[in-house]
N, CA, C and O atoms as CSV, one atom per row, in Angstrom:
chain,resi,resn,atom,element,x,y,z
A,1,MET,N,N,-2.408,13.053,-7.695
A,1,MET,CA,C,-1.449,12.453,-8.883
A,1,MET,C,C,-1.446,10.831,-9.284
A,1,MET,O,O,-1.149,10.140,-8.309
A,2,ILE,N,N,-1.757,9.937,-10.718
A,2,ILE,CA,C,-1.203,8.891,-10.206
A,2,ILE,C,C,-0.053,8.392,-10.548
A,2,ILE,O,O,0.190,8.628,-11.732
A,3,SER,N,N,1.048,7.592,-9.821
A,3,SER,CA,C,2.339,7.394,-10.405
A,3,SER,C,C,2.338,6.344,-11.477
A,3,SER,O,O,2.871,6.325,-12.586
A,4,HIS,N,N,1.670,5.568,-10.904
A,4,HIS,CA,C,1.624,3.896,-11.426
A,4,HIS,C,C,-0.173,2.963,-11.834
A,4,HIS,O,O,-0.795,3.076,-10.778
A,5,HIS,N,N,-0.697,2.517,-12.428
A,5,HIS,CA,C,-1.823,1.821,-12.369
A,5,HIS,C,C,-0.795,0.151,-12.613
A,5,HIS,O,O,0.132,-0.073,-13.391
A,6,LEU,N,N,-1.297,-0.527,-11.846
A,6,LEU,CA,C,-0.902,-2.502,-12.054
A,6,LEU,C,C,-1.994,-2.989,-12.382
A,6,LEU,O,O,-2.851,-3.047,-11.500
A,7,LEU,N,N,-2.178,-3.270,-13.136
A,7,LEU,CA,C,-3.149,-4.211,-13.597
A,7,LEU,C,C,-2.587,-5.659,-13.865
A,7,LEU,O,O,-1.985,-5.954,-14.897
A,8,LEU,N,N,-2.800,-6.381,-13.011
A,8,LEU,CA,C,-2.904,-7.698,-12.970
A,8,LEU,C,C,-3.789,-9.074,-13.104
A,8,LEU,O,O,-4.524,-9.388,-12.168
A,9,CYS,N,N,-3.699,-9.980,-14.413
A,9,CYS,CA,C,-4.617,-10.606,-14.935
A,9,CYS,C,C,-3.959,-12.034,-14.217
A,9,CYS,O,O,-2.969,-12.652,-14.610
A,10,ALA,N,N,-4.698,-12.298,-13.228
A,10,ALA,CA,C,-4.504,-13.869,-12.346
A,10,ALA,C,C,-5.297,-14.470,-12.092
A,10,ALA,O,O,-5.138,-15.418,-11.322
A,11,THR,N,N,-6.639,-14.129,-12.707
A,11,THR,CA,C,-7.687,-14.985,-12.273
A,11,THR,C,C,-8.536,-15.011,-13.735
A,11,THR,O,O,-9.724,-14.766,-13.527
A,12,PRO,N,N,-8.258,-15.222,-15.019
A,12,PRO,CA,C,-9.157,-14.987,-16.270
A,12,PRO,C,C,-10.148,-15.928,-16.208
A,12,PRO,O,O,-9.832,-17.070,-15.873
A,13,THR,N,N,-11.288,-15.668,-16.467
A,13,THR,CA,C,-12.268,-16.670,-17.033
A,13,THR,C,C,-11.947,-18.037,-17.935
A,13,THR,O,O,-12.548,-19.081,-17.679
A,14,LYS,N,N,-10.992,-17.965,-18.974
A,14,LYS,CA,C,-10.788,-18.485,-19.908
A,14,LYS,C,C,-9.721,-19.225,-19.453
A,14,LYS,O,O,-9.888,-20.397,-19.792
A,15,GLY,N,N,-8.442,-19.031,-18.683
A,15,GLY,CA,C,-7.520,-19.677,-18.350
A,15,GLY,C,C,-6.711,-19.977,-19.406
A,15,GLY,O,O,-6.365,-21.148,-19.561
A,16,LEU,N,N,-6.289,-18.995,-20.276
A,16,LEU,CA,C,-5.310,-19.051,-21.201
A,16,LEU,C,C,-3.997,-18.816,-20.304
A,16,LEU,O,O,-3.099,-19.658,-20.274
A,17,CYS,N,N,-3.960,-17.992,-19.804
A,17,CYS,CA,C,-2.419,-17.388,-19.143
A,17,CYS,C,C,-2.098,-18.204,-17.843
A,17,CYS,O,O,-1.137,-18.811,-17.368
A,18,CYS,N,N,-3.026,-17.992,-17.606
A,18,CYS,CA,C,-2.367,-18.899,-15.769
A,18,CYS,C,C,-3.897,-19.949,-15.717
A,18,CYS,O,O,-5.058,-19.724,-15.375
A,19,PRO,N,N,-3.343,-20.866,-16.120
A,19,PRO,CA,C,-4.062,-22.514,-16.172
A,19,PRO,C,C,-4.153,-22.612,-14.173
A,19,PRO,O,O,-5.253,-22.925,-13.718
A,20,ASP,N,N,-3.375,-22.427,-13.493
A,20,ASP,CA,C,-4.132,-22.479,-11.805
A,20,ASP,C,C,-4.455,-21.149,-11.352
A,20,ASP,O,O,-3.728,-20.165,-11.487
A,21,PRO,N,N,-5.559,-21.181,-10.819
A,21,PRO,CA,C,-6.517,-19.905,-10.093
A,21,PRO,C,C,-5.914,-19.959,-8.959
A,21,PRO,O,O,-6.181,-18.984,-8.256
A,22,GLY,N,N,-4.957,-20.969,-8.327
A,22,GLY,CA,C,-4.753,-20.478,-6.848
A,22,GLY,C,C,-3.448,-19.913,-7.086
A,22,GLY,O,O,-3.032,-19.369,-6.062
A,23,VAL,N,N,-2.438,-19.820,-8.315
A,23,VAL,CA,C,-1.538,-19.121,-8.276
A,23,VAL,C,C,-1.827,-17.277,-8.351
A,23,VAL,O,O,-1.186,-16.380,-7.804
A,24,GLY,N,N,-2.783,-17.217,-9.061
A,24,GLY,CA,C,-3.209,-16.051,-9.488
A,24,GLY,C,C,-3.923,-15.364,-8.328
A,24,GLY,O,O,-3.710,-14.171,-8.111
A,25,GLU,N,N,-4.813,-16.121,-7.529
A,25,GLU,CA,C,-5.154,-15.470,-6.335
A,25,GLU,C,C,-4.025,-14.897,-5.735
A,25,GLU,O,O,-3.830,-13.684,-5.672
A,26,ALA,N,N,-3.290,-15.754,-5.299
A,26,ALA,CA,C,-2.235,-15.510,-4.107
A,26,ALA,C,C,-1.677,-14.544,-4.855
A,26,ALA,O,O,-1.470,-13.603,-4.088
A,27,SER,N,N,-1.243,-14.208,-6.183
A,27,SER,CA,C,-0.553,-12.541,-6.326
A,27,SER,C,C,-1.864,-11.747,-6.096
A,27,SER,O,O,-1.654,-10.747,-5.409
A,28,TRP,N,N,-3.079,-11.894,-6.450
A,28,TRP,CA,C,-3.157,-10.823,-6.068
A,28,TRP,C,C,-3.418,-10.097,-4.651
A,28,TRP,O,O,-3.361,-8.903,-4.358
A,29,SER,N,N,-3.783,-11.455,-3.725
A,29,SER,CA,C,-3.486,-10.762,-2.465
A,29,SER,C,C,-2.147,-10.600,-1.858
A,29,SER,O,O,-2.103,-10.158,-0.710
A,30,ALA,N,N,-0.999,-10.911,-2.501
A,30,ALA,CA,C,0.192,-10.164,-2.193
A,30,ALA,C,C,0.064,-8.936,-2.748
A,30,ALA,O,O,0.194,-8.000,-1.959
A,31,LEU,N,N,-0.203,-8.611,-4.142
A,31,LEU,CA,C,-0.159,-6.685,-4.720
A,31,LEU,C,C,-1.147,-6.327,-3.786
A,31,LEU,O,O,-0.718,-5.273,-3.318
A,32,LYS,N,N,-2.391,-6.627,-3.150
A,32,LYS,CA,C,-2.847,-5.902,-2.612
A,32,LYS,C,C,-2.870,-5.468,-1.594
A,32,LYS,O,O,-3.496,-4.433,-1.366
A,33,GLN,N,N,-1.969,-6.340,-0.355
A,33,GLN,CA,C,-1.636,-6.855,1.034
A,33,GLN,C,C,-0.454,-5.105,0.776
A,33,GLN,O,O,-0.558,-3.942,1.165
A,34,LEU,N,N,0.390,-5.753,0.064
A,34,LEU,CA,C,1.789,-5.107,-0.191
A,34,LEU,C,C,1.622,-3.428,-0.269
A,34,LEU,O,O,2.342,-2.611,0.305
A,35,VAL,N,N,0.465,-3.147,-1.146
A,35,VAL,CA,C,0.163,-1.635,-1.850
A,35,VAL,C,C,-0.398,-1.396,-0.871
A,35,VAL,O,O,0.366,-0.597,-0.330
A,36,ARG,N,N,-1.569,-1.578,0.034
A,36,ARG,CA,C,-1.882,-0.899,1.471
A,36,ARG,C,C,-1.102,-1.193,2.650
A,36,ARG,O,O,-1.511,-0.671,3.688
A,37,ASN,N,N,-0.084,-1.902,2.718
A,37,ASN,CA,C,0.751,-1.705,3.833
A,37,ASN,C,C,1.395,-0.751,3.473
A,37,ASN,O,O,1.278,0.251,4.179
A,38,TRP,N,N,2.378,-0.662,2.178
A,38,TRP,CA,C,3.480,0.403,1.952
A,38,TRP,C,C,2.917,1.740,2.349
A,38,TRP,O,O,3.592,2.585,2.936
A,39,GLY,N,N,1.302,1.949,1.912
A,39,GLY,CA,C,1.190,2.883,2.318
A,39,GLY,C,C,1.057,3.784,0.201
A,39,GLY,O,O,0.551,4.892,0.020
A,40,LEU,N,N,1.471,3.163,-0.625
A,40,LEU,CA,C,0.953,3.269,-2.223
A,40,LEU,C,C,0.430,4.021,-2.763
A,40,LEU,O,O,0.776,4.791,-3.660
A,41,GLU,N,N,-1.222,3.723,-1.823
A,41,GLU,CA,C,-2.676,4.179,-2.259
A,41,GLU,C,C,-2.855,5.332,-1.825
A,41,GLU,O,O,-3.664,6.100,-2.345
A,42,GLU,N,N,-2.233,5.591,-0.951
A,42,GLU,CA,C,-2.378,7.067,0.102
A,42,GLU,C,C,-2.785,8.081,-0.573
A,42,GLU,O,O,-1.928,8.389,-1.401
A,43,PRO,N,N,-3.817,8.837,-0.616
A,43,PRO,CA,C,-4.194,9.877,-1.748
A,43,PRO,C,C,-2.925,11.234,-1.340
A,43,PRO,O,O,-2.692,12.058,-2.224
A,44,GLY,N,N,-2.304,11.328,-0.194
A,44,GLY,CA,C,-0.958,12.403,0.121
A,44,GLY,C,C,0.125,12.207,-0.503
A,44,GLY,O,O,1.021,12.985,-0.830
A,45,ARG,N,N,-0.091,10.511,-0.731
A,45,ARG,CA,C,1.645,10.285,-1.053
A,45,ARG,C,C,2.306,11.015,-2.082
A,45,ARG,O,O,1.821,11.000,-3.213
A,46,ALA,N,N,3.269,11.603,-1.861
A,46,ALA,CA,C,4.691,12.719,-2.450
A,46,ALA,C,C,4.608,11.991,-3.933
A,46,ALA,O,O,3.921,12.415,-4.862
A,47,GLU,N,N,5.114,11.276,-3.957
A,47,GLU,CA,C,5.121,10.558,-5.698
A,47,GLU,C,C,3.837,10.297,-6.323
A,47,GLU,O,O,3.686,10.198,-7.541
A,48,GLY,N,N,3.146,10.215,-5.674
A,48,GLY,CA,C,1.637,9.998,-6.454
A,48,GLY,C,C,1.568,8.452,-6.201
A,48,GLY,O,O,2.366,7.518,-6.129
A,49,ILE,N,N,-0.232,8.716,-6.070
A,49,ILE,CA,C,-0.941,6.915,-5.921
A,49,ILE,C,C,-0.469,6.274,-6.526
A,49,ILE,O,O,0.106,6.691,-7.531
A,50,VAL,N,N,-0.491,4.948,-6.194
A,50,VAL,CA,C,-0.156,3.538,-7.382
A,50,VAL,C,C,-1.834,2.545,-7.119
A,50,VAL,O,O,-2.421,2.108,-6.129
A,51,LEU,N,N,-2.059,2.546,-8.424
A,51,LEU,CA,C,-3.547,2.084,-8.224
A,51,LEU,C,C,-3.303,0.418,-9.004
A,51,LEU,O,O,-2.378,-0.155,-9.579
A,52,ARG,N,N,-4.121,0.235,-8.783
A,52,ARG,CA,C,-3.777,-1.603,-8.738
A,52,ARG,C,C,-5.883,-2.169,-9.010
A,52,ARG,O,O,-6.961,-1.833,-8.520
A,53,SER,N,N,-5.396,-3.132,-10.043
A,53,SER,CA,C,-7.040,-3.545,-10.643
A,53,SER,C,C,-6.646,-4.862,-11.003
A,53,SER,O,O,-5.536,-5.118,-11.469
A,54,LYS,N,N,-7.506,-5.671,-10.802
A,54,LYS,CA,C,-7.052,-6.857,-11.528
A,54,LYS,C,C,-8.345,-7.084,-12.542
A,54,LYS,O,O,-9.571,-6.988,-12.490
A,55,ALA,N,N,-6.970,-7.565,-13.817
A,55,ALA,CA,C,-7.928,-7.668,-14.622
A,55,ALA,C,C,-8.505,-9.046,-15.304
A,55,ALA,O,O,-8.036,-10.038,-14.747
A,56,ASP,N,N,-9.276,-9.301,-16.219
A,56,ASP,CA,C,-9.919,-10.781,-17.100
A,56,ASP,C,C,-8.572,-10.950,-17.957
A,56,ASP,O,O,-7.948,-11.988,-17.736
A,57,CYS,N,N,-8.126,-10.203,-18.757
A,57,CYS,CA,C,-7.548,-10.240,-19.558
A,57,CYS,C,C,-6.992,-9.228,-20.232
A,57,CYS,O,O,-7.718,-8.336,-20.670
A,58,LEU,N,N,-5.416,-9.198,-20.452
A,58,LEU,CA,C,-4.442,-8.181,-20.893
A,58,LEU,C,C,-3.651,-8.738,-22.385
A,58,LEU,O,O,-2.500,-8.366,-22.612
A,59,ARG,N,N,-4.316,-9.569,-23.265
A,59,ARG,CA,C,-3.944,-10.018,-24.334
A,59,ARG,C,C,-2.632,-10.309,-24.213
A,59,ARG,O,O,-2.072,-10.260,-25.308
A,60,VAL,N,N,-1.735,-10.666,-23.085
A,60,VAL,CA,C,-0.717,-11.527,-23.749
A,60,VAL,C,C,-1.002,-12.946,-23.343
A,60,VAL,O,O,-0.057,-13.702,-23.566
A,61,CYS,N,N,-2.144,-13.542,-22.762
A,61,CYS,CA,C,-2.224,-14.982,-22.823
A,61,CYS,C,C,-1.358,-15.972,-22.865
A,61,CYS,O,O,-1.656,-17.055,-23.368
A,62,ALA,N,N,-0.055,-15.693,-22.287
A,62,ALA,CA,C,0.850,-16.817,-21.357
A,62,ALA,C,C,1.747,-16.214,-20.406
A,62,ALA,O,O,1.944,-15.105,-19.910
A,63,LYS,N,N,2.026,-16.911,-20.372
A,63,LYS,CA,C,3.039,-16.817,-18.694
A,63,LYS,C,C,2.444,-16.357,-17.878
A,63,LYS,O,O,3.108,-15.457,-17.362
A,64,GLY,N,N,1.371,-16.484,-17.371
A,64,GLY,CA,C,0.547,-15.900,-16.092
A,64,GLY,C,C,0.889,-16.361,-14.804
A,64,GLY,O,O,1.671,-17.306,-14.707
A,65,PRO,N,N,0.397,-15.808,-13.769
A,65,PRO,CA,C,0.074,-14.398,-14.042
A,65,PRO,C,C,0.674,-13.231,-14.776
A,65,PRO,O,O,1.896,-13.378,-14.817
A,66,VAL,N,N,0.336,-12.285,-15.285
A,66,VAL,CA,C,0.716,-11.521,-16.023
A,66,VAL,C,C,0.388,-9.801,-14.961
A,66,VAL,O,O,-0.605,-9.535,-14.285
A,67,LEU,N,N,1.666,-8.921,-15.206
A,67,LEU,CA,C,1.564,-7.705,-15.120
A,67,LEU,C,C,1.942,-6.394,-15.460
A,67,LEU,O,O,3.036,-5.833,-15.408
A,68,LEU,N,N,0.585,-5.928,-15.897
A,68,LEU,CA,C,1.316,-4.661,-16.658
A,68,LEU,C,C,1.502,-3.394,-15.892
A,68,LEU,O,O,0.637,-3.102,-15.066
A,69,ILE,N,N,2.350,-2.742,-16.037
A,69,ILE,CA,C,2.978,-1.710,-15.066
A,69,ILE,C,C,2.462,-0.266,-16.628
A,69,ILE,O,O,2.891,-0.160,-17.777
A,70,TRP,N,N,1.472,0.512,-15.889
A,70,TRP,CA,C,1.175,1.874,-16.217
A,70,TRP,C,C,1.801,3.284,-15.503
A,70,TRP,O,O,1.570,3.664,-14.355
A,71,PRO,N,N,2.549,3.861,-16.382
A,71,PRO,CA,C,2.187,4.270,-17.818
A,71,PRO,C,C,3.951,3.509,-18.676
A,71,PRO,O,O,4.354,4.327,-19.502
A,72,ASP,N,N,4.244,3.116,-18.649
A,72,ASP,CA,C,5.395,3.018,-19.161
A,72,ASP,C,C,5.417,1.444,-20.336
A,72,ASP,O,O,6.238,1.233,-21.229
A,73,GLY,N,N,4.150,0.490,-19.898
A,73,GLY,CA,C,4.055,-0.261,-20.084
A,73,GLY,C,C,4.758,-1.448,-20.447
A,73,GLY,O,O,5.000,-1.861,-21.581
A,74,THR,N,N,5.044,-1.927,-19.382
A,74,THR,CA,C,6.126,-2.970,-19.248
A,74,THR,C,C,5.165,-3.659,-18.285
A,74,THR,O,O,4.584,-3.196,-17.303
A,75,VAL,N,N,5.128,-5.741,-19.185
A,75,VAL,CA,C,4.208,-6.478,-18.670
A,75,VAL,C,C,5.255,-7.784,-18.127
A,75,VAL,O,O,5.786,-8.475,-18.997
A,76,TYR,N,N,5.524,-8.085,-16.642
A,76,TYR,CA,C,5.979,-8.647,-16.740
A,76,TYR,C,C,5.062,-10.089,-16.449
A,76,TYR,O,O,3.832,-10.069,-16.387
A,77,GLY,N,N,5.906,-11.362,-16.279
A,77,GLY,CA,C,5.444,-12.432,-16.741
A,77,GLY,C,C,5.286,-13.486,-14.982
A,77,GLY,O,O,5.480,-13.109,-13.826
A,78,GLU,N,N,4.910,-14.702,-15.478
A,78,GLU,CA,C,4.972,-15.661,-13.957
A,78,GLU,C,C,4.921,-14.782,-12.912
A,78,GLU,O,O,5.932,-15.113,-12.293
A,79,VAL,N,N,4.327,-13.708,-12.177
A,79,VAL,CA,C,3.994,-12.551,-11.584
A,79,VAL,C,C,3.760,-13.725,-10.178
A,79,VAL,O,O,2.646,-13.483,-9.713
A,80,THR,N,N,4.291,-14.627,-9.562
A,80,THR,CA,C,4.381,-15.258,-8.227
A,80,THR,C,C,3.501,-14.209,-6.839
A,80,THR,O,O,3.484,-12.988,-6.987
A,81,ALA,N,N,3.047,-14.643,-5.980
A,81,ALA,CA,C,2.848,-14.125,-4.798
A,81,ALA,C,C,4.069,-13.291,-4.271
A,81,ALA,O,O,4.069,-12.194,-3.712
A,82,ALA,N,N,5.820,-14.689,-4.840
A,82,ALA,CA,C,6.764,-14.512,-3.681
A,82,ALA,C,C,7.632,-12.995,-5.097
A,82,ALA,O,O,8.680,-12.447,-4.754
A,83,ARG,N,N,7.120,-12.703,-6.163
A,83,ARG,CA,C,7.855,-11.769,-7.303
A,83,ARG,C,C,7.071,-10.711,-6.538
A,83,ARG,O,O,8.038,-9.988,-6.299
A,84,ILE,N,N,6.263,-10.211,-6.094
A,84,ILE,CA,C,5.319,-9.110,-6.527
A,84,ILE,C,C,6.236,-8.124,-5.125
A,84,ILE,O,O,5.785,-6.980,-5.072
A,85,GLU,N,N,7.080,-8.321,-4.338
A,85,GLU,CA,C,7.372,-7.402,-3.201
A,85,GLU,C,C,8.504,-7.140,-4.166
A,85,GLU,O,O,8.579,-5.934,-4.402
A,86,ARG,N,N,9.608,-8.011,-4.943
A,86,ARG,CA,C,10.360,-7.299,-5.227
A,86,ARG,C,C,10.404,-6.420,-7.167
A,86,ARG,O,O,11.339,-5.866,-7.745
A,87,ILE,N,N,9.119,-6.648,-7.568
A,87,ILE,CA,C,8.672,-5.619,-8.343
A,87,ILE,C,C,8.138,-4.002,-8.366
A,87,ILE,O,O,8.344,-2.909,-8.893
A,88,LEU,N,N,7.213,-4.781,-7.294
A,88,LEU,CA,C,6.760,-3.093,-6.569
A,88,LEU,C,C,8.241,-2.374,-6.119
A,88,LEU,O,O,8.552,-1.330,-6.692
A,89,GLN,N,N,9.353,-3.076,-4.854
A,89,GLN,CA,C,10.513,-2.386,-4.443
A,89,GLN,C,C,10.789,-1.761,-5.387
A,89,GLN,O,O,10.602,-0.549,-5.499
A,90,GLU,N,N,11.408,-2.687,-6.437
A,90,GLU,CA,C,12.157,-1.834,-7.349
A,90,GLU,C,C,11.854,-1.370,-8.860
A,90,GLU,O,O,12.321,-0.380,-9.422
A,91,HIS,N,N,11.129,-2.142,-9.284
A,91,HIS,CA,C,10.499,-1.186,-10.463
A,91,HIS,C,C,9.519,0.130,-9.935
A,91,HIS,O,O,10.000,1.262,-9.983
A,92,VAL,N,N,8.085,-0.089,-9.419
A,92,VAL,CA,C,7.875,0.957,-9.018
A,92,VAL,C,C,8.186,1.782,-7.674
A,92,VAL,O,O,7.650,2.890,-7.696
A,93,ILE,N,N,8.738,1.579,-6.803
A,93,ILE,CA,C,9.526,2.789,-5.889
A,93,ILE,C,C,10.786,3.233,-6.478
A,93,ILE,O,O,11.044,4.427,-6.635
A,94,GLU,N,N,11.755,2.062,-6.882
A,94,GLU,CA,C,13.002,2.692,-7.205
A,94,GLU,C,C,13.202,2.800,-8.845
A,94,GLU,O,O,14.272,2.961,-9.432
A,95,GLY,N,N,11.989,2.678,-9.380
A,95,GLY,CA,C,12.420,3.438,-11.356
A,95,GLY,C,C,13.229,2.105,-11.955
A,95,GLY,O,O,13.760,2.388,-13.029
A,96,ARG,N,N,13.484,0.588,-11.498
A,96,ARG,CA,C,14.632,0.039,-11.833
A,96,ARG,C,C,13.868,-0.906,-12.182
A,96,ARG,O,O,13.557,-1.622,-11.230
A,97,PRO,N,N,13.350,-1.265,-13.357
A,97,PRO,CA,C,12.695,-2.572,-13.819
A,97,PRO,C,C,13.413,-3.401,-13.567
A,97,PRO,O,O,14.598,-3.169,-13.329
A,98,ILE,N,N,12.581,-5.331,-13.537
A,98,ILE,CA,C,13.564,-6.351,-13.479
A,98,ILE,C,C,13.845,-7.296,-14.734
A,98,ILE,O,O,13.129,-8.266,-14.980
A,99,THR,N,N,15.165,-6.860,-15.660
A,99,THR,CA,C,14.688,-6.893,-16.765
A,99,THR,C,C,14.493,-8.990,-17.311
A,99,THR,O,O,13.932,-9.406,-18.325
A,100,GLU,N,N,15.016,-9.639,-16.468
A,100,GLU,CA,C,14.394,-10.963,-16.506
A,100,GLU,C,C,13.351,-11.409,-16.283
A,100,GLU,O,O,12.884,-12.530,-16.484
A,101,TRP,N,N,12.858,-10.316,-15.753
A,101,TRP,CA,C,10.990,-11.144,-15.476
A,101,TRP,C,C,10.152,-10.202,-16.491
A,101,TRP,O,O,8.922,-10.191,-16.524
A,102,ILE,N,N,11.032,-9.374,-17.356
A,102,ILE,CA,C,9.975,-9.137,-18.608
A,102,ILE,C,C,9.938,-9.866,-19.797
A,102,ILE,O,O,10.768,-10.451,-20.494
A,103,ILE,N,N,8.025,-9.541,-19.846
A,103,ILE,CA,C,7.886,-10.701,-21.561
A,103,ILE,C,C,7.514,-9.879,-22.434
A,103,ILE,O,O,7.474,-10.395,-23.551
A,104,LYS,N,N,7.123,-8.453,-22.394
A,104,LYS,CA,C,6.726,-7.867,-23.456
A,104,LYS,C,C,6.799,-6.473,-23.008
A,104,LYS,O,O,7.118,-6.412,-21.821
A,105,ARG,N,N,6.544,-4.935,-23.756
A,105,ARG,CA,C,6.673,-3.663,-23.569
A,105,ARG,C,C,5.423,-3.311,-24.962
A,105,ARG,O,O,5.268,-3.700,-26.120
A,106,MET,N,N,4.681,-2.295,-23.954
A,106,MET,CA,C,3.960,-2.209,-24.564
A,106,MET,C,C,3.171,-0.962,-24.484
A,106,MET,O,O,1.952,-0.998,-24.316
A,107,PRO,N,N,4.102,0.582,-24.647
A,107,PRO,CA,C,4.379,1.706,-24.414
A,107,PRO,C,C,3.353,2.145,-24.912
A,107,PRO,O,O,3.083,1.970,-26.100
A,108,PHE,N,N,2.708,2.701,-24.207
A,108,PHE,CA,C,1.377,4.172,-24.256
A,108,PHE,C,C,1.845,5.029,-25.180
A,108,PHE,O,O,2.942,5.532,-24.935
A,109,GLN,N,N,1.257,5.349,-26.258
A,109,GLN,CA,C,2.034,6.669,-27.171
A,109,GLN,C,C,0.592,6.826,-28.076
A,109,GLN,O,O,-0.162,6.033,-28.639
A,110,ASP,N,N,0.654,8.502,-27.864
A,110,ASP,CA,C,-0.424,9.269,-27.811
A,110,ASP,C,C,-1.845,9.493,-27.371
A,110,ASP,O,O,-2.871,9.857,-27.945
A,111,MET,N,N,-1.425,9.024,-25.720
A,111,MET,CA,C,-2.596,8.675,-24.960
A,111,MET,C,C,-3.562,10.281,-25.122
A,111,MET,O,O,-4.792,10.255,-25.149
A,112,GLY,N,N,-2.995,11.220,-25.190
A,112,GLY,CA,C,-3.887,12.751,-25.385
A,112,GLY,C,C,-4.525,12.759,-26.734
A,112,GLY,O,O,-5.576,13.389,-26.846
A,113,ARG,N,N,-3.842,11.906,-28.175
A,113,ARG,CA,C,-4.675,11.950,-28.982
A,113,ARG,C,C,-5.560,11.631,-29.069
A,113,ARG,O,O,-5.675,10.653,-28.330
A,114,VAL,N,N,-7.153,11.995,-29.978
A,114,VAL,CA,C,-8.200,11.594,-29.783
A,114,VAL,C,C,-8.189,11.016,-31.670
A,114,VAL,O,O,-8.106,11.875,-32.548
A,115,ALA,N,N,-8.235,10.281,-31.845
A,115,ALA,CA,C,-8.317,9.600,-33.336
A,115,ALA,C,C,-9.690,10.006,-33.871
A,115,ALA,O,O,-10.050,9.639,-34.990
């Protein structure tokens, strides 16, 4: 079972949302390391595994690096390496979004319905 999928737009090829690739790369490194070190991607995790993906564009194009958390569709902006730990702890593990860092909500609706 998957509990969350974290999509980080940190090193976009066109650089519209995250003009400094160094900040984005540091965020991606921190995300990978913490997910791995905390055992969030372990297949036997009772709460479900946490997947992570680096995205080139999430169509937000502002306040990057940008992190989209599925399945609730919360988008965090200015996700520096320093913010990753708090987002993982409070939002992903404890289920408490950090409202002051949220820049958009994109809830997924009718995911099972085929048009």
